VORODO-516927 format. One record per residue (C-alpha): residue number from 1; residue in three letters; x, y, z. Coordinates in nm, 4 decimals, padded with zeros to 6 digits, always signed. Example, Ala and Ser with C-alpha at 12.3 -4.5 7.8 and 13.67 -1.06 7.14 Angstrom:
<recs>
{num 1, residu ALA, east +01.2300, north -00.4500, up +00.7800}
{num 2, residu SER, east +01.3670, north -00.1060, up +00.7140}
</recs>
This chain:
<recs>
{num 1, residu MET, east +00.0000, north +00.0000, up +00.0000}
{num 2, residu LYS, east +00.1315, north +00.3440, up -00.0909}
{num 3, residu ARG, east +00.2187, north +00.5723, up +00.1978}
{num 4, residu ILE, east -00.0413, north +00.8325, up +00.1012}
{num 5, residu GLU, east -00.3092, north +00.5632, up +00.0983}
{num 6, residu LYS, east -00.1925, north +00.4464, up +00.4411}
{num 7, residu ALA, east -00.2099, north +00.8044, up +00.5679}
{num 8, residu PHE, east -00.5671, north +00.8414, up +00.4500}
{num 9, residu GLU, east -00.6539, north +00.5059, up +00.6062}
{num 10, residu TYR, east -00.5301, north +00.6309, up +00.9449}
{num 11, residu TYR, east -00.7138, north +00.9588, up +00.8797}
{num 12, residu LYS, east -01.0450, north +00.7802, up +00.8169}
{num 13, residu GLN, east -00.9926, north +00.5704, up +01.1305}
{num 14, residu GLY, east -00.9410, north +00.8845, up +01.3373}
{num 15, residu ASN, east -00.5861, north +00.7786, up +01.4224}
{num 16, residu TRP, east -00.4692, north +01.1376, up +01.3933}
{num 17, residu GLN, east -00.1091, north +01.1111, up +01.5128}
{num 18, residu LYS, east -00.0262, north +00.8186, up +01.2859}
{num 19, residu ALA, east -00.1868, north +00.9992, up +00.9947}
{num 20, residu ILE, east +00.0298, north +01.3049, up +01.0699}
{num 21, residu ASP, east +00.3434, north +01.0908, up +01.0819}
{num 22, residu VAL, east +00.2740, north +00.9342, up +00.7438}
{num 23, residu PHE, east +00.1634, north +01.2608, up +00.5827}
{num 24, residu SER, east +00.4869, north +01.4189, up +00.7083}
{num 25, residu SER, east +00.6985, north +01.1420, up +00.5547}
{num 26, residu VAL, east +00.5168, north +01.1886, up +00.2240}
{num 27, residu LEU, east +00.5993, north +01.5594, up +00.2256}
{num 28, residu GLU, east +00.9643, north +01.4895, up +00.3077}
{num 29, residu THR, east +01.0154, north +01.2873, up -00.0097}
{num 30, residu GLY, east +00.7551, north +01.4321, up -00.2444}
{num 31, residu PRO, east +00.6298, north +01.7672, up -00.3682}
{num 32, residu ASP, east +00.4603, north +02.0106, up -00.1320}
{num 33, residu SER, east +00.0842, north +01.9598, up -00.1424}
{num 34, residu ALA, east -00.1974, north +02.1910, up -00.0336}
{num 35, residu GLU, east -00.4258, north +01.8907, up +00.0144}
{num 36, residu ILE, east -00.1819, north +01.7156, up +00.2462}
{num 37, residu HIS, east -00.1226, north +02.0291, up +00.4517}
{num 38, residu ASN, east -00.4980, north +02.0769, up +00.4833}
{num 39, residu ASN, east -00.5410, north +01.7188, up +00.6019}
{num 40, residu MET, east -00.2552, north +01.7578, up +00.8487}
{num 41, residu GLY, east -00.4241, north +02.0724, up +00.9765}
{num 42, residu ILE, east -00.7419, north +01.8748, up +01.0346}
{num 43, residu CYS, east -00.5474, north +01.6061, up +01.2224}
{num 44, residu TYR, east -00.3787, north +01.8620, up +01.4482}
{num 45, residu ARG, east -00.7147, north +02.0322, up +01.5032}
{num 46, residu GLN, east -00.8599, north +01.7013, up +01.6184}
{num 47, residu LEU, east -00.5678, north +01.6619, up +01.8588}
{num 48, residu GLY, east -00.6316, north +02.0107, up +01.9964}
{num 49, residu ASP, east -00.3042, north +02.1555, up +01.8676}
{num 50, residu LEU, east -00.4425, north +02.4751, up +01.7178}
{num 51, residu GLU, east -00.1016, north +02.6312, up +01.6571}
{num 52, residu GLN, east +00.0156, north +02.3463, up +01.4344}
{num 53, residu ALA, east -00.3242, north +02.3254, up +01.2669}
{num 54, residu GLU, east -00.3087, north +02.6958, up +01.1789}
{num 55, residu LYS, east +00.0453, north +02.6543, up +01.0444}
{num 56, residu HIS, east -00.0595, north +02.3792, up +00.8038}
{num 57, residu TYR, east -00.3778, north +02.5532, up +00.6921}
{num 58, residu LEU, east -00.1786, north +02.8672, up +00.6155}
{num 59, residu ARG, east +00.0700, north +02.6649, up +00.4127}
{num 60, residu ALA, east -00.2147, north +02.4989, up +00.2241}
{num 61, residu ARG, east -00.3620, north +02.8386, up +00.1418}
{num 62, residu GLU, east -00.0229, north +02.9642, up +00.0289}
{num 63, residu LEU, east +00.0153, north +02.6691, up -00.2081}
{num 64, residu ASP, east -00.3377, north +02.6945, up -00.3442}
{num 65, residu PRO, east -00.5498, north +02.9997, up -00.2508}
{num 66, residu LYS, east -00.8591, north +02.8584, up -00.4205}
{num 67, residu ILE, east -00.9529, north +02.5688, up -00.1900}
{num 68, residu PRO, east -01.2669, north +02.6821, up -00.0005}
{num 69, residu GLN, east -01.2351, north +02.4195, up +00.2727}
{num 70, residu VAL, east -00.8944, north +02.5527, up +00.3770}
{num 71, residu TYR, east -01.0495, north +02.8930, up +00.4514}
{num 72, residu ILE, east -01.3354, north +02.7315, up +00.6409}
{num 73, residu ASN, east -01.1024, north +02.5137, up +00.8479}
{num 74, residu LEU, east -00.8747, north +02.8058, up +00.9309}
{num 75, residu ALA, east -01.1721, north +03.0305, up +01.0098}
{num 76, residu ASP, east -01.2890, north +02.7686, up +01.2592}
{num 77, residu ILE, east -00.9668, north +02.8127, up +01.4543}
{num 78, residu TYR, east -00.9963, north +03.1917, up +01.4559}
{num 79, residu TYR, east -01.3558, north +03.1587, up +01.5731}
{num 80, residu VAL, east -01.2574, north +02.9290, up +01.8589}
{num 81, residu ILE, east -00.9855, north +03.1659, up +01.9826}
{num 82, residu LYS, east -01.2102, north +03.4713, up +01.9196}
{num 83, residu ASP, east -00.9613, north +03.6272, up +01.6769}
{num 84, residu PHE, east -01.2280, north +03.7912, up +01.4658}
{num 85, residu ASP, east -00.9903, north +04.0328, up +01.2950}
{num 86, residu SER, east -00.7814, north +03.7482, up +01.1544}
{num 87, residu GLY, east -01.0969, north +03.5613, up +01.0566}
{num 88, residu ILE, east -01.2346, north +03.8617, up +00.8722}
{num 89, residu GLN, east -00.9052, north +03.9223, up +00.6926}
{num 90, residu LEU, east -00.8830, north +03.5545, up +00.5951}
{num 91, residu LEU, east -01.2404, north +03.5231, up +00.4710}
{num 92, residu SER, east -01.2240, north +03.8536, up +00.2874}
{num 93, residu GLN, east -00.9325, north +03.7105, up +00.0917}
{num 94, residu GLY, east -01.1326, north +03.3941, up +00.0305}
{num 95, residu VAL, east -01.4259, north +03.5926, up -00.1047}
{num 96, residu TYR, east -01.1836, north +03.7897, up -00.3246}
{num 97, residu GLU, east -01.0348, north +03.4684, up -00.4632}
{num 98, residu MET, east -01.3734, north +03.2943, up -00.5033}
{num 99, residu PRO, east -01.6442, north +03.5648, up -00.5232}
{num 100, residu GLU, east -01.9086, north +03.3179, up -00.6401}
{num 101, residu ASN, east -01.8724, north +03.0958, up -00.3338}
{num 102, residu PRO, east -02.1696, north +03.1727, up -00.1031}
{num 103, residu VAL, east -02.0357, north +02.9630, up +00.1843}
{num 104, residu LEU, east -01.7235, north +03.1764, up +00.2292}
{num 105, residu ARG, east -01.9328, north +03.4919, up +00.2029}
{num 106, residu HIS, east -02.1698, north +03.3573, up +00.4680}
{num 107, residu TYR, east -01.8810, north +03.2740, up +00.7006}
{num 108, residu LEU, east -01.7530, north +03.6275, up +00.6501}
{num 109, residu ALA, east -02.0961, north +03.7681, up +00.7375}
{num 110, residu ARG, east -02.1028, north +03.5651, up +01.0580}
{num 111, residu PHE, east -01.7584, north +03.6900, up +01.1587}
{num 112, residu TYR, east -01.8813, north +04.0449, up +01.1006}
{num 113, residu MET, east -02.1779, north +03.9650, up +01.3246}
{num 114, residu GLU, east -01.9548, north +03.8297, up +01.5996}
{num 115, residu ASP, east -01.7416, north +04.1434, up +01.5741}
{num 116, residu ALA, east -02.0542, north +04.3664, up +01.5907}
{num 117, residu LYS, east -01.9927, north +04.4985, up +01.2380}
{num 118, residu PHE, east -02.3579, north +04.4587, up +01.1527}
{num 119, residu ASP, east -02.3752, north +04.6873, up +00.8492}
{num 120, residu LEU, east -02.0968, north +04.4900, up +00.6805}
{num 121, residu ALA, east -02.2763, north +04.1659, up +00.7675}
{num 122, residu VAL, east -02.5937, north +04.2985, up +00.6034}
{num 123, residu ASP, east -02.4007, north +04.3740, up +00.2837}
{num 124, residu GLU, east -02.2636, north +04.0196, up +00.2605}
{num 125, residu LEU, east -02.5949, north +03.8512, up +00.3424}
{num 126, residu GLU, east -02.7823, north +04.0581, up +00.0861}
{num 127, residu LYS, east -02.5262, north +03.9618, up -00.1788}
{num 128, residu ILE, east -02.5890, north +03.5956, up -00.0966}
{num 129, residu LEU, east -02.9652, north +03.6398, up -00.1305}
{num 130, residu GLU, east -02.9278, north +03.8122, up -00.4649}
{num 131, residu ASN, east -02.8014, north +03.4814, up -00.6047}
{num 132, residu GLN, east -02.9769, north +03.2441, up -00.3661}
{num 133, residu PRO, east -03.3214, north +03.3904, up -00.2898}
{num 134, residu GLU, east -03.4235, north +03.0719, up -00.1077}
{num 135, residu ASN, east -03.1248, north +03.0578, up +00.1285}
{num 136, residu TYR, east -03.3125, north +03.0453, up +00.4608}
{num 137, residu ASP, east -02.9880, north +03.0447, up +00.6618}
{num 138, residu ALA, east -02.9043, north +03.3846, up +00.5143}
{num 139, residu TYR, east -03.2551, north +03.5135, up +00.5922}
{num 140, residu TYR, east -03.2157, north +03.3869, up +00.9478}
{num 141, residu ASP, east -02.8856, north +03.5674, up +01.0005}
{num 142, residu LEU, east -03.0189, north +03.8792, up +00.8303}
{num 143, residu GLY, east -03.3120, north +03.8741, up +01.0713}
{num 144, residu ARG, east -03.0727, north +03.8492, up +01.3661}
{num 145, residu VAL, east -02.8627, north +04.1385, up +01.2345}
{num 146, residu HIS, east -03.1614, north +04.3654, up +01.1781}
{num 147, residu PHE, east -03.2852, north +04.2802, up +01.5283}
{num 148, residu GLU, east -02.9492, north +04.3899, up +01.6715}
{num 149, residu LEU, east -02.9673, north +04.7091, up +01.4647}
{num 150, residu GLY, east -03.3164, north +04.7832, up +01.5959}
{num 151, residu ASN, east -03.4753, north +04.7369, up +01.2528}
{num 152, residu TYR, east -03.7500, north +04.5196, up +01.3956}
{num 153, residu HIS, east -03.9829, north +04.5319, up +01.0961}
{num 154, residu LEU, east -03.6969, north +04.4047, up +00.8759}
{num 155, residu ALA, east -03.6154, north +04.1394, up +01.1349}
{num 156, residu VAL, east -03.9782, north +04.0259, up +01.1179}
{num 157, residu GLU, east -03.9691, north +04.0199, up +00.7386}
{num 158, residu ASN, east -03.6578, north +03.8042, up +00.7275}
{num 159, residu PHE, east -03.7690, north +03.5610, up +00.9981}
{num 160, residu GLU, east -04.1002, north +03.5223, up +00.8137}
{num 161, residu ASN, east -03.8998, north +03.4337, up +00.5029}
{num 162, residu VAL, east -03.7212, north +03.1635, up +00.7030}
{num 163, residu ILE, east -04.0524, north +03.0079, up +00.8053}
{num 164, residu GLU, east -04.1455, north +02.9676, up +00.4385}
{num 165, residu TYR, east -03.8642, north +02.7132, up +00.4124}
{num 166, residu LYS, east -03.8050, north +02.5896, up +00.7648}
{num 167, residu ALA, east -03.9888, north +02.6254, up +01.0937}
{num 168, residu ASN, east -03.8901, north +02.5164, up +01.4429}
{num 169, residu GLU, east -03.9179, north +02.6399, up +01.7989}
{num 170, residu TYR, east -03.6139, north +02.8672, up +01.7669}
{num 171, residu ILE, east -03.7342, north +03.0433, up +01.4528}
{num 172, residu HIS, east -04.0770, north +03.1065, up +01.6045}
{num 173, residu TYR, east -03.9148, north +03.2287, up +01.9260}
{num 174, residu PHE, east -03.6910, north +03.4763, up +01.7448}
{num 175, residu LEU, east -03.9821, north +03.5873, up +01.5293}
{num 176, residu GLY, east -04.1842, north +03.6365, up +01.8468}
{num 177, residu GLN, east -03.9065, north +03.8535, up +01.9883}
{num 178, residu ALA, east -03.9034, north +04.0639, up +01.6715}
{num 179, residu TYR, east -04.2806, north +04.1119, up +01.6810}
{num 180, residu GLU, east -04.2607, north +04.1946, up +02.0508}
{num 181, residu ALA, east -03.9928, north +04.4569, up +01.9882}
{num 182, residu ASN, east -04.2072, north +04.5942, up +01.7052}
{num 183, residu ASN, east -04.5007, north +04.6339, up +01.9488}
{num 184, residu GLU, east -04.7077, north +04.3645, up +01.7787}
{num 185, residu THR, east -04.7993, north +04.1758, up +02.0933}
{num 186, residu ASP, east -05.0655, north +03.9447, up +01.9503}
{num 187, residu LYS, east -04.8288, north +03.8170, up +01.6808}
{num 188, residu ALA, east -04.5525, north +03.7801, up +01.9370}
{num 189, residu ILE, east -04.7781, north +03.5680, up +02.1571}
{num 190, residu SER, east -04.8836, north +03.3610, up +01.8573}
{num 191, residu ASN, east -04.5233, north +03.2778, up +01.7726}
{num 192, residu TYR, east -04.4262, north +03.1986, up +02.1308}
{num 193, residu LEU, east -04.7202, north +02.9577, up +02.1399}
{num 194, residu LYS, east -04.6009, north +02.8016, up +01.8138}
{num 195, residu ALA, east -04.2549, north +02.7605, up +01.9669}
{num 196, residu ILE, east -04.4140, north +02.5625, up +02.2498}
{num 197, residu ALA, east -04.6144, north +02.3607, up +01.9980}
{num 198, residu PHE, east -04.2849, north +02.2489, up +01.8415}
{num 199, residu ASP, east -04.1287, north +02.1782, up +02.1812}
{num 200, residu ASN, east -04.3424, north +02.1866, up +02.4949}
{num 201, residu GLY, east -04.0245, north +02.2028, up +02.7024}
{num 202, residu PHE, east -03.8943, north +02.5198, up +02.5379}
{num 203, residu LYS, east -03.8442, north +02.7225, up +02.8556}
{num 204, residu PRO, east -03.7916, north +03.0799, up +02.7315}
{num 205, residu ALA, east -04.1209, north +03.0841, up +02.5415}
{num 206, residu TYR, east -04.3165, north +03.0134, up +02.8630}
{num 207, residu LYS, east -04.1466, north +03.3019, up +03.0400}
{num 208, residu LYS, east -04.2118, north +03.5366, up +02.7478}
{num 209, residu LEU, east -04.5790, north +03.4392, up +02.7411}
{num 210, residu GLY, east -04.6092, north +03.5035, up +03.1129}
{num 211, residu ILE, east -04.4557, north +03.8479, up +03.0722}
{num 212, residu LEU, east -04.6729, north +03.9449, up +02.7748}
{num 213, residu PHE, east -04.9960, north +03.8221, up +02.9336}
{num 214, residu LEU, east -04.9034, north +04.0105, up +03.2503}
{num 215, residu ALA, east -04.8440, north +04.3274, up +03.0462}
{num 216, residu ARG, east -05.1925, north +04.2857, up +02.8963}
{num 217, residu GLU, east -05.3322, north +04.2361, up +03.2467}
{num 218, residu ASP, east -05.4423, north +03.8865, up +03.1498}
{num 219, residu TYR, east -05.3424, north +03.7641, up +03.4936}
{num 220, residu GLU, east -05.4860, north +03.4150, up +03.4742}
{num 221, residu ASP, east -05.2886, north +03.3254, up +03.1613}
{num 222, residu ALA, east -04.9801, north +03.5006, up +03.2991}
{num 223, residu VAL, east -04.9920, north +03.2877, up +03.6127}
{num 224, residu GLU, east -05.0508, north +02.9732, up +03.4082}
{num 225, residu TYR, east -04.7406, north +03.0187, up +03.1918}
{num 226, residu PHE, east -04.5234, north +03.1400, up +03.4771}
{num 227, residu GLU, east -04.6171, north +02.8320, up +03.6781}
{num 228, residu ASP, east -04.5419, north +02.6043, up +03.3838}
{num 229, residu TYR, east -04.2078, north +02.7810, up +03.3502}
{num 230, residu MET, east -04.1222, north +02.7267, up +03.7174}
{num 231, residu LYS, east -04.1751, north +02.3512, up +03.6811}
{num 232, residu MET, east -03.8836, north +02.3317, up +03.4386}
{num 233, residu ASP, east -03.5943, north +02.3684, up +03.6837}
{num 234, residu VAL, east -03.5074, north +02.7252, up +03.5870}
{num 235, residu PRO, east -03.2523, north +02.9425, up +03.7716}
{num 236, residu ASP, east -03.4936, north +03.2316, up +03.8363}
{num 237, residu ALA, east -03.7754, north +03.0154, up +03.9737}
{num 238, residu ASP, east -03.7745, north +03.1951, up +04.3125}
{num 239, residu LYS, east -03.8158, north +03.5369, up +04.1507}
{num 240, residu ILE, east -04.0960, north +03.4116, up +03.9275}
{num 241, residu LYS, east -04.2651, north +03.2463, up +04.2261}
{num 242, residu GLU, east -04.2554, north +03.5765, up +04.4126}
{num 243, residu LEU, east -04.4039, north +03.7521, up +04.1092}
{num 244, residu VAL, east -04.6831, north +03.4941, up +04.0793}
{num 245, residu GLU, east -04.7672, north +03.5352, up +04.4475}
{num 246, residu ARG, east -04.7932, north +03.9114, up +04.4029}
{num 247, residu ILE, east -05.0196, north +03.8643, up +04.1007}
{num 248, residu LYS, east -05.2463, north +03.6315, up +04.2975}
{num 249, residu MET, east -05.2609, north +03.8718, up +04.5909}
{num 250, residu LYS, east -05.3470, north +04.1571, up +04.3572}
{num 251, residu THR, east -05.6216, north +03.9684, up +04.1766}
{num 252, residu GLY, east -05.7509, north +03.7706, up +04.4715}
{num 253, residu ASN, east -05.7068, north +03.4473, up +04.2756}
{num 254, residu THR, east -05.5324, north +03.1792, up +04.4743}
{num 255, residu LEU, east -05.5693, north +02.9288, up +04.1921}
{num 256, residu SER, east -05.5604, north +02.9693, up +03.8171}
{num 257, residu LEU, east -05.8590, north +02.8445, up +03.6204}
{num 258, residu ARG, east -05.6678, north +02.5385, up +03.5108}
{num 259, residu GLU, east -05.5738, north +02.4580, up +03.8699}
{num 260, residu ARG, east -05.9363, north +02.4947, up +03.9779}
{num 261, residu VAL, east -06.0508, north +02.2529, up +03.7116}
{num 262, residu ARG, east -05.7819, north +02.0065, up +03.8120}
{num 263, residu THR, east -05.8753, north +02.0376, up +04.1787}
{num 264, residu LEU, east -06.2422, north +01.9840, up +04.1043}
{num 265, residu GLY, east -06.1568, north +01.6808, up +03.8959}
{num 266, residu GLU, east -05.9472, north +01.5314, up +04.1740}
{num 267, residu THR, east -06.2273, north +01.5954, up +04.4257}
{num 268, residu ALA, east -06.4847, north +01.4296, up +04.2008}
{num 269, residu SER, east -06.2680, north +01.1213, up +04.1558}
</recs>
């Protein structure tokens, strides 16, 4: 078996150090290879040696600046160590080398987001959507960016676009937040309820519903969702319990409607 084949066999087995040893011997006797350096970078990354991983990714990029995966692998390291400046510089070069690659552009947008450069993130995400109008991941990130910028109506618009392609408890929760920030309480409540419909253990939606029903002076529903929230082993359970007790004292209701029905049912049985 050729050494390079043996190296890839170790690589596929997850035997990272042996793969590195064989890859290194291949490089010692053969031509420098961007692919081999990239694979060695992956092996070092798996071993937790970020310095060596970065070294090999950089060499791979130097040998061939048009391998998208090298940029992605190297960006992962910069993300882990929170070196957003290096990540942005790297991915900007990648986008320059491969302007039609939406994945590199999306990574760049996410680094801009992490570095609070939201306007630059918007520019990159909009460029992606020009060519991929059904890219729901880009709509999702664009919604997040507009939310951070306080453009709540645009956040709503983009999260609604996401739901056309993909819906889950997180999307409905973020959409609910956008509607709430845009003073559209009924739509916010509707989306928090949909989040719970996807996952009845989705804690933050219960708390949000309690808060919104309390703001509308719908005390019975507020108590109901706060009490459901407290059953979920949450860190602020004591504060919520105190709030619920104050609501009950204010309204004179010691039991929510649901609790009354349950109590009556238990008495009847």
